[in-house]
N, C-alpha and C positions, 0 to 999 in steps of 0.2 A: 474663437477656436477654429482651427482649420482641419477638419476631418474630411478626407476625400471620399467621394463616392456616395452611394445611396445607403440609407438605413431602412431596413425592413423589420417591422414589428410583427411578431407572431405570438400566438397564445390562445387560450380558451376564451370564450365569451366571459365578460366580467373581469378580465385581467387588467383592463385599463388602456388598451392599445390606442384608442382614439384620443382619450383625454391626455395620456402621457405623450402620445405622438404630436399633438398640437404644441404642447409646451417644449418638447424636445426640438421640434422644427424651429420654434422661435429662438431657443438657446443657440442652435447651430446655424441660424440665419439661412434656413432652407424652406422650401415650399412643403407644406403638409398635404398629403392626399390620403383619403380613406377609400379603399377599393369598394366597399359596400355602398358608400355614398355615390361613387361614380356610376355604379350599376343602377342605382335608383334614379339618378339624374338622366341617364341615357334611356331608360325604359319609361320614365314618367310615372312609375308606381313603386310602392315600397316592397321590401324583400318578402314580407309575409304573403303578399299577393302573388309575387313571382312563384313562391313555393306552392301556393294554392293552385295556380293555373298550370305551371310547368313541372311541378315536383322538384325534389332536391336535384335530380339529374339535370333538369333544365337550368336551374340556378347555377350549378357547378360549371356548365358549359359557358355561360355568360361570364362567370368569375374567371375561368381559365383565360379567356380572350382579354379581359381587362387586366389581369395580373401580367400577362405577357407584354401588353402595351405599356403599362405603368412602370414596370421594372426596367424598361429601356430608356426612360426619361432620366436626365441628369440631376444629381444633387437634390433628391427628395427624401422626405421621411414618409414612409408608406405604412399605414395601418391596414393589415389584412383581416379578412374574416377568420373566425376560429377554425373553420374547416378547409381553408385554402390549401393547407399542407397535405390534404388527402390526395391531391392530384400530383402524379409524378412530374409532369411538366412544370407545374407551379413550384414544386420543391427545387427543381433544377434551375429555373429562372431566378428564384430567390437566392440560392446558394452562389450562383455564378455572376450575379449582377449587383451585388452589394453586400453589406454587413447585416447578418440576420441576428436580431435580438429577441430572445424568447422571454416574454413576460410571464413568469410562473406564478400561479395562485392556487390555493386549495379549493376543494369543492365547497367548503363552508363559506369561503369568501365569495365564490361565484354565486352561491345562492343568495347571500346577503346583497350583492350588487345587482342581481338580475331578477330577484323574487317577484317584483311587481311589474316587470317589463312584459307587456303583451306583444311586443314586436319581435320576439325570438321564437320563430316557428318550431325549432327543435325542442323547445321547453313547454310546448302546449300539450302537457301530459299530466296524468294523475300523480306521478311521482318524479318531480323534477330532479331530486337528488340522485335517484337511480339512473335517470337519463344522463345527467352530467358525469356520473361515474363511468357509465358505458362509453360515452364520448372520450373521456380522458384516457381510458384503458387503450383505446385505439390510437388516439392522437398524440399522447405524451411521448412515445418513442420517436414519432416523426418530428415533433417539435425539437427534441434533443438532437436528433440526427443532423439537422441542418443548422442548428444554432451556433453562431460564433460566440455569443454571450448569453448567459442565463441570469436573469435578474428576478429576485424575489420581490413581489409587490404587496403581499399580505401585511396589513396593519401599517403601511408606510404612506407618508404624504407624497403627493405627486412631485413636489419640488425635490425631495430627497432621491426619488427614483430617477428623475431627470439628471440630477447632479451625478449619481453613480454611473449612469449610462455614459454621460459626457466624459467623465473622468476615465472610464475604462476604454472608451473609444480613443481618447487622446493618448493614453498610456500604452495602448497596444496589448498584444497577448502577454500574459504573465507566465513565467515558468511554473511548473507544478511544484508544490511544496514537498519537501522531503518528509518521509514518514517519521 
């Protein structure tokens, strides 16, 4: 398949950005990059510790720099952190430097996929469902605002999601259906 440019995966935690991104990069013969992993590699510590030491604002500053740099690299599949779209510069870089794919998932699916994960600082709360709902209320409009494609991931195997993304990238934009 010969899809030009970068592919940027956005969506909430638990949507499958990293897992799907790895497989998509393989299918498209691209390099896969995960912005959160790059931040961890550069700092030598994991994201929960960055949140603990620098707060969310400190993490977001690091994330902004990494997103700017990574989105300028050629022919990559990039998995972003769930909150990367909160920053206007990140949204602009993602929209103007590649194709943005929003991996949509429900709160139930997010809980199922992240329930036992202790490495998600924003979920270290007494009510993870309420926290995920709060995050989605703020982030959902931003995901949709910059997405070129919206792909549902709930209850689907990775291979099917990768096939759908690949097909839709290859086929290009589809005309809106008549009512």
